[in-house]
All heavy atoms as an XYZ file, in Angstrom:
692
protein
N     -73.354    -22.009    192.512
C     -73.448    -21.158    191.341
C     -73.651    -22.056    190.124
O     -72.969    -23.066    189.960
C     -72.169    -20.338    191.216
C     -72.230    -19.320    190.103
S     -70.772    -18.265    190.012
C     -71.138    -17.066    191.248
N     -74.573    -21.684    189.240
C     -74.874    -22.517    188.089
C     -73.803    -22.366    187.015
O     -73.082    -21.373    186.956
C     -76.241    -22.142    187.508
O     -76.166    -20.891    186.855
N     -73.733    -23.354    186.174
C     -72.754    -23.350    185.091
C     -72.984    -22.169    184.158
O     -72.038    -21.546    183.686
C     -72.852    -24.667    184.300
O     -72.676    -25.753    185.208
C     -71.799    -24.744    183.229
N     -74.257    -21.850    183.913
C     -74.587    -20.726    183.034
C     -74.030    -19.415    183.553
O     -73.524    -18.590    182.794
N     -74.113    -19.221    184.849
C     -73.603    -17.978    185.442
C     -72.084    -17.928    185.382
O     -71.497    -16.876    185.175
C     -74.072    -17.844    186.883
C     -75.534    -17.488    186.980
C     -75.929    -17.225    188.395
N     -77.340    -16.911    188.469
C     -77.890    -16.259    189.446
N     -77.156    -15.893    190.482
N     -79.173    -15.998    189.442
N     -71.456    -19.065    185.570
C     -69.994    -19.111    185.499
C     -69.537    -18.767    184.085
O     -68.616    -17.966    183.889
C     -69.460    -20.504    185.921
C     -67.972    -20.628    185.628
C     -69.739    -20.755    187.395
N     -70.197    -19.357    183.092
C     -69.841    -19.083    181.697
C     -70.099    -17.622    181.365
O     -69.272    -16.956    180.742
C     -70.601    -20.024    180.747
C     -70.098    -21.459    180.940
C     -70.449    -19.596    179.297
C     -70.885    -22.505    180.188
N     -71.253    -17.095    181.791
C     -71.579    -15.695    181.535
C     -70.544    -14.779    182.185
O     -70.091    -13.798    181.580
C     -72.976    -15.373    182.039
N     -70.154    -15.089    183.415
C     -69.145    -14.287    184.105
C     -67.813    -14.329    183.389
O     -67.129    -13.298    183.267
N     -67.442    -15.504    182.909
C     -66.181    -15.630    182.174
C     -66.219    -14.820    180.888
O     -65.242    -14.146    180.529
C     -65.896    -17.101    181.869
N     -67.348    -14.848    180.183
C     -67.470    -14.080    178.941
C     -67.432    -12.578    179.202
O     -66.803    -11.830    178.454
C     -68.753    -14.459    178.208
C     -68.772    -15.871    177.606
C     -70.136    -16.174    177.003
C     -67.682    -16.027    176.564
N     -68.095    -12.138    180.264
C     -68.072    -10.719    180.618
C     -66.640    -10.306    180.967
O     -66.163     -9.247    180.540
C     -69.052    -10.414    181.775
C     -68.822     -9.029    182.339
C     -70.491    -10.581    181.301
N     -65.949    -11.128    181.720
C     -64.562    -10.826    182.081
C     -63.663    -10.779    180.861
O     -62.800     -9.906    180.730
N     -63.874    -11.691    179.931
C     -63.092    -11.723    178.702
C     -63.341    -10.465    177.875
O     -62.396     -9.835    177.382
C     -63.451    -12.972    177.889
C     -62.690    -13.190    176.589
C     -61.227    -13.468    176.895
C     -63.286    -14.357    175.840
N     -64.610    -10.076    177.752
C     -64.947     -8.869    176.996
C     -64.350     -7.628    177.659
O     -63.793     -6.754    176.983
C     -66.465     -8.731    176.866
N     -64.443     -7.543    178.985
C     -63.891     -6.391    179.707
C     -62.379     -6.324    179.517
O     -61.817     -5.239    179.285
C     -64.244     -6.479    181.188
N     -61.721     -7.461    179.576
C     -60.265     -7.499    179.370
C     -59.883     -7.060    177.967
O     -58.907     -6.322    177.774
N     -60.664     -7.497    176.980
C     -60.373     -7.110    175.600
C     -60.554     -5.617    175.412
O     -59.725     -4.945    174.776
C     -61.279     -7.889    174.642
N     -61.615     -5.070    175.978
C     -61.876     -3.621    175.864
C     -60.768     -2.827    176.548
O     -60.238     -1.859    175.991
C     -63.264     -3.269    176.429
C     -64.354     -3.830    175.513
C     -63.420     -1.765    176.597
C     -65.754     -3.781    176.093
N     -60.398     -3.235    177.752
C     -59.326     -2.524    178.462
C     -58.002     -2.647    177.719
O     -57.218     -1.694    177.656
C     -59.194     -3.053    179.888
C     -60.318     -2.658    180.845
C     -60.163     -3.382    182.177
C     -60.337     -1.151    181.053
N     -57.762     -3.798    177.140
C     -56.527     -3.980    176.367
C     -56.472     -3.051    175.177
O     -55.413     -2.481    174.862
N     -57.606     -2.869    174.520
C     -57.658     -1.958    173.373
C     -57.482     -0.511    173.834
O     -56.750      0.270    173.227
C     -58.988     -2.129    172.599
C     -58.992     -3.503    171.902
C     -59.194     -1.017    171.589
C     -60.338     -3.894    171.323
N     -58.153     -0.146    174.927
C     -58.075      1.232    175.422
C     -56.664      1.626    175.857
O     -56.231      2.754    175.672
C     -59.053      1.434    176.575
C     -60.533      1.432    176.202
C     -61.388      1.521    177.465
C     -60.861      2.592    175.274
N     -55.952      0.698    176.446
C     -54.623      1.000    176.955
C     -53.501      0.501    176.043
O     -52.339      0.470    176.438
C     -54.451      0.413    178.364
C     -55.316      1.110    179.378
C     -56.446      0.497    179.881
C     -54.998      2.380    179.806
C     -57.252      1.139    180.810
C     -55.796      3.037    180.740
C     -56.926      2.415    181.241
N     -53.845      0.138    174.816
C     -52.842     -0.354    173.872
C     -51.865      0.770    173.527
O     -52.258      1.928    173.393
C     -53.526     -0.852    172.607
N     -50.602      0.417    173.369
C     -49.603      1.443    173.063
C     -49.646      1.922    171.608
O     -49.039      2.929    171.273
C     -48.275      0.751    173.368
C     -48.557     -0.699    173.183
C     -49.998     -0.876    173.584
N     -50.359      1.217    170.742
C     -50.412      1.583    169.332
C     -51.386      2.724    169.085
O     -52.263      3.011    169.900
C     -50.848      0.378    168.478
C     -49.819     -0.737    168.493
O     -48.631     -0.437    168.668
O     -50.232     -1.902    168.325
N     -51.237      3.364    167.911
C     -52.184      4.385    167.485
C     -53.535      3.736    167.235
O     -53.626      2.519    167.020
C     -51.721      5.024    166.176
C     -50.542      5.920    166.287
C     -50.288      6.504    164.904
C     -49.192      7.515    164.908
N     -48.995      8.073    163.557
N     -54.581      4.541    167.216
C     -55.924      4.026    166.960
C     -56.045      3.339    165.620
O     -56.680      2.291    165.484
N     -55.406      3.895    164.597
C     -55.488      3.274    163.268
C     -54.819      1.907    163.260
O     -55.324      0.961    162.646
C     -54.833      4.176    162.197
O     -53.502      4.479    162.595
C     -55.608      5.451    161.985
N     -53.699      1.819    163.948
C     -52.992      0.530    164.018
C     -53.806     -0.497    164.806
O     -53.904     -1.663    164.432
C     -51.614      0.715    164.654
C     -50.772     -0.528    164.711
C     -50.369     -1.075    163.352
O     -50.392     -0.325    162.358
O     -50.039     -2.267    163.285
N     -54.405     -0.044    165.899
C     -55.238     -0.939    166.712
C     -56.436     -1.428    165.906
O     -56.763     -2.614    165.922
C     -55.706     -0.213    167.993
O     -54.558      0.195    168.737
C     -56.556     -1.124    168.853
N     -57.078     -0.523    165.174
C     -58.226     -0.918    164.347
C     -57.802     -1.901    163.251
O     -58.508     -2.846    162.936
C     -58.898      0.314    163.750
C     -59.710      1.105    164.767
C     -60.555      2.168    164.113
N     -59.764      3.204    163.456
C     -59.250      4.265    164.057
N     -59.429      4.430    165.369
N     -58.562      5.162    163.377
N     -56.622     -1.673    162.678
C     -56.108     -2.595    161.656
C     -55.894     -3.989    162.249
O     -56.268     -4.996    161.667
C     -54.800     -2.066    161.067
C     -54.287     -2.932    159.900
C     -52.871     -2.539    159.487
N     -51.888     -2.810    160.517
C     -51.388     -4.030    160.807
N     -51.815     -5.089    160.180
N     -50.481     -4.166    161.745
N     -55.320     -4.031    163.446
C     -55.086     -5.322    164.110
C     -56.408     -6.015    164.433
O     -56.534     -7.234    164.264
C     -54.276     -5.121    165.403
C     -52.825     -4.819    165.170
C     -52.099     -4.633    166.499
C     -50.639     -4.310    166.309
N     -49.942     -4.118    167.591
N     -57.387     -5.247    164.905
C     -58.698     -5.824    165.227
C     -59.338     -6.378    163.960
O     -59.887     -7.478    163.951
C     -59.607     -4.780    165.908
C     -59.077     -4.452    167.304
C     -61.047     -5.285    165.982
C     -59.764     -3.274    167.950
N     -59.257     -5.588    162.875
C     -59.825     -6.040    161.601
C     -59.165     -7.304    161.097
O     -59.830     -8.236    160.626
N     -57.837     -7.361    161.204
C     -57.098     -8.556    160.757
C     -57.485     -9.767    161.604
O     -57.714    -10.854    161.084
C     -55.595     -8.315    160.837
C     -54.778     -9.488    160.314
C     -53.297     -9.193    160.382
C     -52.426    -10.290    159.839
N     -52.773    -11.641    160.163
N     -57.560     -9.563    162.901
C     -57.922    -10.666    163.799
C     -59.348    -11.148    163.496
O     -59.617    -12.347    163.467
C     -57.810    -10.213    165.261
C     -58.062    -11.300    166.263
C     -56.985    -12.352    166.203
C     -57.163    -13.337    167.330
N     -56.218    -14.421    167.276
N     -60.257    -10.186    163.252
C     -61.629    -10.563    162.901
C     -61.682    -11.349    161.604
O     -62.397    -12.339    161.491
N     -60.901    -10.916    160.600
C     -60.862    -11.627    159.320
C     -60.281    -13.024    159.503
O     -60.799    -14.001    158.956
C     -60.054    -10.845    158.294
C     -60.048    -11.491    156.910
C     -59.195    -10.707    155.938
C     -59.139    -11.317    154.568
N     -58.945    -12.739    154.489
N     -59.195    -13.113    160.272
C     -58.588    -14.424    160.531
C     -59.573    -15.362    161.226
O     -59.674    -16.540    160.889
C     -57.325    -14.273    161.389
C     -56.184    -13.609    160.640
O     -56.251    -13.494    159.396
O     -55.212    -13.184    161.311
N     -60.304    -14.832    162.199
C     -61.292    -15.633    162.923
C     -62.411    -16.080    161.983
O     -62.831    -17.238    162.007
C     -61.877    -14.843    164.106
O     -60.800    -14.469    164.976
C     -62.885    -15.661    164.880
N     -62.879    -15.164    161.129
C     -63.937    -15.508    160.169
C     -63.447    -16.577    159.198
O     -64.178    -17.530    158.891
C     -64.387    -14.267    159.410
N     -62.214    -16.444    158.723
C     -61.653    -17.447    157.807
C     -61.540    -18.808    158.492
O     -61.832    -19.845    157.891
C     -60.277    -17.003    157.302
C     -60.346    -15.828    156.346
O     -61.453    -15.534    155.834
O     -59.294    -15.190    156.114
N     -61.121    -18.790    159.755
C     -61.008    -20.039    160.514
C     -62.375    -20.698    160.697
O     -62.520    -21.912    160.530
C     -60.359    -19.761    161.873
C     -60.052    -21.023    162.640
O     -59.557    -21.994    162.017
O     -60.296    -21.052    163.862
N     -63.390    -19.888    161.012
C     -64.738    -20.428    161.176
C     -65.268    -20.993    159.861
O     -65.888    -22.058    159.841
C     -65.686    -19.355    161.706
C     -65.496    -18.961    163.166
C     -66.385    -17.773    163.510
C     -65.791    -20.135    164.090
N     -65.016    -20.292    158.753
C     -65.439    -20.799    157.440
C     -64.775    -22.131    157.141
O     -65.412    -23.055    156.644
C     -65.085    -19.793    156.335
C     -65.972    -18.588    156.283
C     -65.529    -17.650    155.165
C     -66.242    -16.323    155.226
N     -65.741    -15.386    154.202
N     -63.492    -22.219    157.437
C     -62.748    -23.455    157.194
C     -63.315    -24.613    158.018
O     -63.536    -25.708    157.500
C     -61.274    -23.246    157.532
O     -60.556    -24.442    157.419
N     -63.572    -24.349    159.291
C     -64.131    -25.400    160.152
C     -65.533    -25.791    159.700
O     -65.901    -26.966    159.721
C     -64.137    -24.941    161.608
C     -62.746    -24.910    162.198
C     -62.745    -24.493    163.640
C     -61.310    -24.484    164.150
N     -61.208    -24.144    165.543
N     -66.331    -24.807    159.259
C     -67.679    -25.087    158.754
C     -67.589    -25.978    157.511
O     -68.309    -26.974    157.398
C     -68.393    -23.775    158.422
C     -69.705    -23.974    157.707
C     -70.842    -24.348    158.402
C     -69.798    -23.794    156.336
C     -72.050    -24.544    157.745
C     -70.994    -23.989    155.670
C     -72.122    -24.359    156.379
O     -73.297    -24.557    155.723
N     -66.691    -25.622    156.587
C     -66.539    -26.419    155.365
C     -66.072    -27.840    155.674
O     -66.528    -28.798    155.048
C     -65.582    -25.731    154.394
C     -66.181    -24.497    153.770
O     -67.397    -24.378    153.644
N     -65.343    -23.553    153.389
N     -65.163    -27.982    156.631
C     -64.706    -29.313    157.037
C     -65.869    -30.130    157.603
O     -66.013    -31.318    157.297
C     -63.604    -29.206    158.085
C     -62.273    -28.758    157.544
C     -61.228    -28.574    158.638
O     -61.396    -29.141    159.747
O     -60.248    -27.855    158.386
N     -66.701    -29.493    158.429
C     -67.848    -30.194    159.012
C     -68.833    -30.611    157.928
O     -69.341    -31.743    157.941
C     -68.545    -29.305    160.053
N     -69.095    -29.721    156.971
C     -70.008    -30.053    155.868
C     -69.446    -31.212    155.051
O     -70.179    -32.143    154.694
C     -70.258    -28.808    154.976
C     -70.945    -29.193    153.674
C     -71.090    -27.786    155.720
N     -68.145    -31.178    154.769
C     -67.524    -32.264    154.011
C     -67.618    -33.594    154.760
O     -67.898    -34.635    154.166
C     -66.056    -31.945    153.717
C     -65.889    -30.817    152.703
O     -66.878    -30.489    152.011
O     -64.772    -30.269    152.621
N     -67.384    -33.557    156.063
C     -67.458    -34.776    156.870
C     -68.873    -35.351    156.866
O     -69.063    -36.549    156.651
C     -67.021    -34.489    158.321
O     -65.670    -34.023    158.304
C     -67.119    -35.723    159.182
N     -69.860    -34.489    157.072
C     -71.258    -34.946    157.081
C     -71.647    -35.472    155.715
O     -72.276    -36.534    155.601
C     -72.197    -33.801    157.539
C     -73.649    -34.167    157.308
C     -71.957    -33.478    159.006
N     -71.259    -34.776    154.653
C     -71.581    -35.225    153.292
C     -70.960    -36.591    153.004
O     -71.600    -37.457    152.409
C     -71.085    -34.211    152.262
O     -71.757    -32.996    152.407
N     -69.730    -36.758    153.431
C     -69.047    -38.033    153.224
C     -69.761    -39.164    153.961
O     -69.952    -40.257    153.412
C     -67.603    -37.923    153.712
O     -66.954    -39.161    153.651
N     -70.165    -38.913    155.194
C     -70.863    -39.941    155.963
C     -72.215    -40.268    155.338
O     -72.609    -41.445    155.279
C     -71.031    -39.500    157.415
C     -69.731    -39.540    158.179
C     -69.899    -39.218    159.635
C     -68.536    -39.304    160.310
N     -68.621    -39.225    161.753
N     -72.914    -39.252    154.850
C     -74.209    -39.493    154.206
C     -74.020    -40.338    152.951
O     -74.788    -41.282    152.707
C     -74.912    -38.155    153.888
C     -75.407    -37.515    155.184
C     -76.071    -38.361    152.917
C     -75.946    -36.109    155.020
N     -73.009    -40.018    152.152
C     -72.734    -40.806    150.947
C     -72.393    -42.255    151.306
O     -72.823    -43.188    150.636
C     -71.595    -40.181    150.145
C     -71.997    -38.981    149.341
C     -73.052    -39.296    148.292
O     -72.965    -40.319    147.608
O     -73.995    -38.493    148.176
N     -71.637    -42.434    152.380
C     -71.266    -43.775    152.837
C     -72.509    -44.553    153.249
O     -72.687    -45.717    152.878
C     -70.268    -43.678    153.989
C     -69.695    -45.018    154.379
O     -69.747    -45.973    153.633
N     -69.126    -45.083    155.565
N     -73.384    -43.914    154.031
C     -74.626    -44.577    154.466
C     -75.512    -44.893    153.262
O     -76.138    -45.943    153.200
C     -75.391    -43.721    155.454
C     -74.710    -43.532    156.786
C     -73.790    -44.345    157.372
C     -74.903    -42.443    157.680
N     -73.395    -43.841    158.582
C     -74.065    -42.673    158.801
C     -75.686    -41.305    157.663
C     -74.003    -41.810    159.871
C     -75.622    -40.441    158.729
C     -74.786    -40.690    159.831
N     -75.575    -43.970    152.313
C     -76.384    -44.175    151.117
C     -75.867    -45.379    150.337
O     -76.643    -46.221    149.896
C     -76.343    -42.913    150.240
C     -77.148    -43.022    148.979
C     -77.028    -41.742    148.160
C     -77.687    -41.898    146.810
N     -77.461    -40.742    145.948
N     -74.556    -45.447    150.182
C     -73.945    -46.566    149.467
C     -74.232    -47.893    150.171
O     -74.590    -48.889    149.526
C     -72.436    -46.354    149.358
O     -71.809    -47.448    148.767
N     -74.092    -47.901    151.500
C     -74.374    -49.122    152.261
C     -75.848    -49.512    152.136
O     -76.183    -50.699    152.016
C     -74.005    -48.937    153.731
C     -72.519    -48.947    153.980
C     -72.203    -48.770    155.462
C     -70.718    -48.801    155.708
N     -70.385    -48.647    157.128
N     -76.733    -48.520    152.156
C     -78.160    -48.791    152.009
C     -78.491    -49.365    150.643
O     -79.269    -50.321    150.522
N     -77.889    -48.801    149.591
C     -78.112    -49.309    148.242
C     -77.593    -50.735    148.114
O     -78.223    -51.583    147.479
C     -77.449    -48.393    147.211
C     -78.154    -47.063    147.055
C     -77.379    -46.078    146.195
O     -76.187    -46.321    145.909
O     -77.990    -45.055    145.816
N     -76.447    -51.008    148.717
C     -75.866    -52.353    148.674
C     -76.781    -53.350    149.405
O     -77.040    -54.448    148.905
C     -74.471    -52.340    149.305
C     -73.783    -53.661    149.293
N     -73.310    -54.243    148.134
C     -73.491    -54.523    150.292
C     -72.767    -55.404    148.428
N     -72.852    -55.604    149.739
N     -77.260    -52.961    150.578
C     -78.155    -53.837    151.346
C     -79.450    -54.087    150.573
O     -79.974    -55.208    150.567
C     -78.452    -53.231    152.713
N     -79.967    -53.068    149.916
C     -81.188    -53.201    149.129
C     -80.972    -54.165    147.962
O     -81.818    -55.030    147.694
C     -81.633    -51.830    148.607
C     -82.946    -51.773    147.865
C     -84.087    -52.236    148.765
C     -83.210    -50.367    147.359
N     -79.833    -54.051    147.303
C     -79.523    -54.955    146.192
C     -79.388    -56.393    146.685
O     -79.887    -57.332    146.033
C     -78.241    -54.509    145.490
N     -78.733    -56.574    147.820
C     -78.598    -57.925    148.379
C     -79.960    -58.488    148.754
O     -80.230    -59.679    148.542
C     -77.692    -57.909    149.616
C     -76.225    -57.802    149.306
C     -75.360    -57.853    150.559
O     -75.889    -57.660    151.684
O     -74.158    -58.099    150.414
N     -80.825    -57.652    149.322
C     -82.171    -58.103    149.687
C     -82.975    -58.502    148.462
O     -83.670    -59.517    148.469
N     -82.890    -57.711    147.396
C     -83.605    -58.036    146.155
C     -83.084    -59.335    145.562
O     -83.864    -60.173    145.077
C     -83.459    -56.892    145.160
N     -81.765    -59.520    145.613
C     -81.162    -60.755    145.106
C     -81.648    -61.963    145.920
O     -81.982    -63.014    145.367
C     -79.636    -60.642    145.171
C     -78.905    -61.833    144.594
C     -77.396    -61.665    144.688
O     -76.909    -60.526    144.518
O     -76.716    -62.676    144.946
N     -81.712    -61.805    147.240
C     -82.179    -62.883    148.108
C     -83.637    -63.230    147.802
O     -84.014    -64.406    147.728
C     -82.028    -62.462    149.579
C     -82.585    -63.468    150.554
C     -81.885    -64.632    150.846
C     -83.801    -63.250    151.169
C     -82.393    -65.555    151.740
C     -84.322    -64.165    152.064
C     -83.618    -65.332    152.361
N     -84.475    -62.211    147.598
C     -85.884    -62.442    147.290
C     -86.017    -63.184    145.964
O     -86.792    -64.146    145.852
C     -86.668    -61.106    147.270
C     -88.040    -61.283    146.662
C     -86.776    -60.543    148.678
N     -85.275    -62.755    144.957
C     -85.336    -63.424    143.645
C     -84.874    -64.874    143.742
O     -85.493    -65.776    143.161
C     -84.478    -62.676    142.627
C     -85.061    -61.334    142.222
O     -86.276    -61.119    142.444
O     -84.298    -60.495    141.692
N     -83.809    -65.118    144.472
C     -83.278    -66.473    144.628
C     -84.290    -67.355    145.369
O     -84.560    -68.486    144.968
C     -81.957    -66.423    145.395
C     -81.236    -67.736    145.489
C     -79.886    -67.540    146.203
C     -79.144    -68.842    146.305
N     -77.858    -68.684    146.987
N     -84.865    -66.813    146.431
C     -85.863    -67.567    147.210
C     -87.099    -67.856    146.367
O     -87.654    -68.962    146.394
C     -86.248    -66.792    148.479
O     -85.059    -66.521    149.229
C     -87.214    -67.577    149.337
N     -87.520    -66.885    145.600
C     -88.681    -67.049    144.718
C     -88.422    -68.155    143.697
O     -89.282    -69.019    143.465
C     -88.984    -65.733    144.008
C     -90.184    -65.770    143.105
C     -90.400    -64.409    142.466
C     -91.510    -64.468    141.424
N     -91.663    -63.193    140.719
N     -87.233    -68.173    143.104
C     -86.875    -69.214    142.130
C     -86.865    -70.592    142.783
O     -87.354    -71.574    142.197
C     -85.495    -68.935    141.525
O     -85.513    -67.789    140.754
N     -86.322    -70.675    143.989
C     -86.278    -71.958    144.689
C     -87.688    -72.439    145.017
O     -87.987    -73.632    144.878
C     -85.453    -71.836    145.973
C     -83.972    -71.719    145.740
C     -83.192    -71.496    147.030
O     -83.766    -71.206    148.069
N     -81.870    -71.612    146.941
N     -88.569    -71.535    145.423
C     -89.951    -71.916    145.719
C     -90.666    -72.396    144.464
O     -91.406    -73.392    144.490
C     -90.710    -70.736    146.340
C     -90.402    -70.438    147.796
C     -91.090    -69.135    148.208
C     -90.853    -71.575    148.693
N     -90.457    -71.691    143.366
C     -91.077    -72.101    142.110
C     -90.583    -73.471    141.673
O     -91.363    -74.303    141.215
C     -90.807    -71.054    141.019
C     -91.581    -69.766    141.223
C     -91.195    -68.674    140.232
O     -90.207    -68.845    139.486
O     -91.895    -67.645    140.220
N     -89.271    -73.710    141.857
C     -88.707    -75.009    141.494
C     -89.274    -76.100    142.368
O     -89.649    -77.190    141.899
C     -87.167    -74.983    141.637
O     -86.640    -73.953    140.801
C     -86.550    -76.303    141.270
N     -89.406    -75.838    143.665
C     -89.931    -76.835    144.601
C     -91.418    -77.108    144.351
O     -91.877    -78.243    144.503
C     -89.752    -76.367    146.051
C     -88.293    -76.412    146.479
O     -87.475    -77.058    145.863
N     -87.992    -75.681    147.536
N     -92.171    -76.110    143.945
C     -93.596    -76.309    143.667
C     -93.814    -77.114    142.398
O     -94.794    -77.848    142.272
C     -94.305    -74.950    143.575
C     -94.465    -74.190    144.890
C     -95.076    -72.818    144.633
C     -95.332    -74.957    145.864
N     -92.921    -77.001    141.426
C     -93.011    -77.744    140.175
C     -92.655    -79.206    140.367
O     -93.077    -80.049    139.595
C     -92.125    -77.116    139.094
C     -92.615    -75.790    138.609
C     -91.692    -75.232    137.558
C     -92.151    -73.846    137.111
N     -91.252    -73.253    136.121
N     -91.877    -79.509    141.370
C     -91.426    -80.881    141.575
C     -92.459    -81.745    142.198
O     -93.347    -81.516    142.835
C     -90.209    -80.933    142.491
O     -89.248    -80.029    142.162
């Protein structure tokens, strides 16, 4: 059996369990809907938080790479200028 089918089967089973749990819940329909809404909001808030954390992490890494690149570029320019000065001095001698 392929991994895709196993995952699909697990998701179908999870959905069926959730539906049956809602249908046979001891609470009133309004209470069940309130709980579902709260759980959905909590899940959405959690996903937003994780998304923001991921964006912050990526932004931080990009800034770090940018800083390292700028530093390397400055060092390279300094090396070129120093080498150029040494060549000019050696040619004059």
